[in-house]
C-alpha positions in Angstrom: -16.9 -7.3 -15.2 -18.7 -5.9 -12.1 -15.6 -3.8 -11.4 -16.2 -1.8 -14.6 -18.5 0.7 -12.8 -15.8 1.9 -10.4 -14.8 5.5 -10.9 -11.1 4.8 -10.8 -11.4 2.0 -13.3 -13.5 4.1 -15.6 -10.9 6.9 -15.5 -8.1 4.5 -16.3 -10.1 2.6 -18.9 -10.3 5.6 -21.1 -6.6 5.1 -21.8 -6.6 1.3 -21.7 -4.6 1.3 -25.0 -2.3 4.1 -24.0 -0.1 2.4 -21.4 2.1 5.5 -20.7 -0.9 7.6 -19.9 -2.3 4.9 -17.6 1.1 4.7 -15.8 1.2 8.5 -15.4 -2.3 8.6 -14.0 -1.6 5.7 -11.6 1.6 7.4 -10.4 -0.2 10.6 -9.6 -3.0 8.7 -8.0 -0.6 6.7 -5.9 1.1 9.9 -4.7 -2.3 11.3 -3.8 -3.3 8.1 -2.1 0.0 8.1 -0.1 -1.0 11.6 1.2 -4.3 10.4 2.5 -6.6 11.4 -0.4 -9.6 9.2 -1.0 -8.1 7.2 -3.8 -7.8 3.7 -2.4 -4.6 2.1 -3.4 -6.2 -1.3 -3.5 -8.8 -0.2 -6.1 -6.0 1.2 -8.3 -4.1 -2.0 -8.2 -7.2 -4.1 -9.1 -8.0 -1.6 -11.9 -4.5 -1.9 -13.5 -4.6 -5.7 -13.2 -8.0 -5.7 -14.9 -6.8 -3.5 -17.8 -3.8 -5.8 -18.2 -6.1 -8.8 -18.4 -8.2 -7.1 -21.0 -5.2 -6.3 -23.1 -4.0 -9.9 -22.9 -7.4 -11.2 -24.2 -8.3 -9.3 -27.3 -10.8 -12.1 -28.2 -12.9 -11.0 -25.2 -12.0 -7.2 -25.3 -11.3 -6.2 -28.9 -8.8 -3.3 -29.2 -9.8 -0.2 -31.1 -7.5 -1.2 -33.9 -5.1 -4.0 -34.8 -1.8 -3.7 -33.1 -3.0 -1.2 -30.5 -0.5 -1.1 -27.5 -1.8 -2.8 -24.4 -0.8 -2.9 -20.8 1.6 -5.7 -20.0 1.0 -7.3 -16.7 4.6 -7.7 -15.7 5.5 -4.1 -16.6 2.4 -2.9 -14.8 3.3 -4.9 -11.7 6.8 -3.4 -11.6 5.7 0.2 -12.3 2.8 0.2 -9.8 5.1 -1.3 -7.1 7.7 1.4 -7.9 5.0 4.1 -7.6 3.8 2.8 -4.2 7.3 2.7 -2.8 8.0 6.2 -4.1 4.8 7.5 -2.5 5.5 5.9 0.8 9.0 7.2 1.0 8.0 10.6 -0.1 5.6 10.9 2.8 8.3 9.5 5.1 10.8 12.1 4.0 8.3 14.9 4.2 7.8 13.8 7.8 11.6 13.7 8.3 12.3 17.2 6.8 9.1 19.2 7.5 7.0 17.2 9.9 7.2 19.8 12.6 6.0 22.5 10.3 3.0 20.4 9.2 1.9 20.4 12.8 1.0 24.1 12.4 -1.6 23.2 9.7 -5.0 22.4 11.4 -5.7 19.3 9.2 -2.5 17.6 10.1 -2.6 18.8 13.7 -6.0 17.1 14.1 -4.5 13.9 12.7 -1.6 13.9 15.1 -3.7 14.7 18.1 -6.2 11.9 17.4 -6.5 8.8 19.5 -5.6 6.7 16.5 -2.3 8.6 16.2 -1.5 8.1 19.8 -1.7 4.3 19.2 0.5 4.7 16.1 3.0 6.6 18.3 3.0 3.9 21.0 3.2 1.1 18.5 6.0 2.6 16.5 8.1 3.4 19.5 7.6 -0.1 21.0 8.1 -2.3 17.9 10.2 -0.2 15.5 10.8 -2.1 12.3 7.9 -4.4 12.8 5.6 -1.4 13.0 6.7 -0.1 9.6 5.8 -3.5 8.0 2.4 -3.7 9.7 1.5 -0.1 8.8 1.8 -0.9 5.0 -1.2 -3.3 5.4 -3.4 -0.8 7.3 -4.8 1.6 4.7 -6.3 4.1 7.2 -3.0 4.4 9.0 -0.4 4.5 6.2 -0.2 8.3 5.7 -0.1 9.4 9.4 2.1 6.4 10.3 4.7 7.1 7.5 4.7 10.8 8.5 5.3 9.9 12.1 8.1 7.5 11.3 9.8 10.2 9.4 9.3 12.7 12.2 10.6 10.3 14.8 13.9 9.8 12.8 13.2 6.2 12.2 16.0 4.7 10.1 15.4 5.7 6.5 17.2 2.6 5.2 15.2 0.3 7.5 12.0 2.0 6.4 12.8 1.7 2.7 13.7 -2.0 3.0 10.7 -3.0 5.2 8.3 -0.9 3.1 9.7 -2.3 -0.2 9.4 -5.9 1.2 5.7 -5.3 2.2 5.0 -3.8 -1.2 6.6 -6.6 -3.1 4.5 -9.1 -1.1 1.2 -7.4 -1.8 1.2 -5.3 -4.9 2.7 -7.3 -7.9 1.1 -10.5 -6.7 -2.4 -9.0 -7.0 -1.8 -7.4 -10.4 -0.3 -10.6 -11.8 -3.0 -12.8 -10.5 -5.7 -10.7 -12.1 -3.6 -10.4 -15.3 -3.5 -14.2 -15.6 -6.9 -15.2 -14.3 -9.2 -12.1 -14.6 -12.4 -11.6 -12.6 -12.6 -15.2 -11.2 -9.5 -14.5 -9.1 -11.2 -11.6 -7.2 -12.8 -14.0 -4.7 -9.5 -15.8 -4.3 -7.7 -12.4 -3.7 -10.1 -11.7 -0.9 -9.3 -15.0 0.7 -5.6 -14.3 0.3 -5.9 -10.9 2.0 -7.9 -12.5 4.8 -5.2 -15.2 5.3 -2.5 -12.5 5.1 -4.3 -10.5 7.7 -4.5 -13.5 10.0 -0.8 -14.3 9.5 0.1 -10.7 10.2 -2.1 -10.8 13.3 -0.4 -14.0 14.5 3.1 -12.4 13.9 2.0 -9.4 15.9 0.7 -11.5 18.7 4.0 -13.4 18.7 6.1 -10.2 18.8 4.0 -8.7 21.6 3.9 -12.0 23.5 7.7 -12.4 23.1 8.4 -8.9 24.4 6.0 -9.4 27.3 7.7 -12.7 28.2 11.2 -11.1 28.1 9.9 -8.2 30.3 8.4 -10.7 32.8 11.7 -12.7 32.9 13.6 -9.4 33.7 11.1 -8.3 36.4 11.9 -8.9 40.1 8.7 -11.0 40.5 10.1 -13.6 38.2 13.1 -14.2 40.5 
């Protein structure tokens, strides 16, 4: 598998037949990723799916000994999804309870004063719950956006539900597809992500267009 040379995969592969250790490492990595560290969530998801595929095909990837415990695809899908949701909500609640204090730290202050963050600020205020959903699919914005949503006292229940929905749509599907089909599914996953991006883009265009239309209908010029 060409993915075998990735550093994240190599780290997890050392414990391919120690599922609990893999889950612990993934949980820590997901928390770190949620806080903006360079540990791409998508790479971790693919790595776990690949290890589950290897465990399901001992004829292709012989275990170190007969009866060695392997990673179950369905358990992995559930656990990784849980880890992602926990990481997202942890960042949200840190923003809710201590976001203002973070602004005193130079690294975080630079993030919140950036042009990208001003767009996050505008988008979140304008589209509310739609923004929380879209941010889940934008890796570079997840951490600052989740912090901002917490700081702006966005509904915690709404954030949890929308974030969980977005996670359920994206995370377990990738793991289970790799678990069942292995490397040949990678190209298909790329196509699925592209299609999903297009669909989300169309939804965003619809939401913006709808709001602009309502604003136009309420304006004096429309009378």
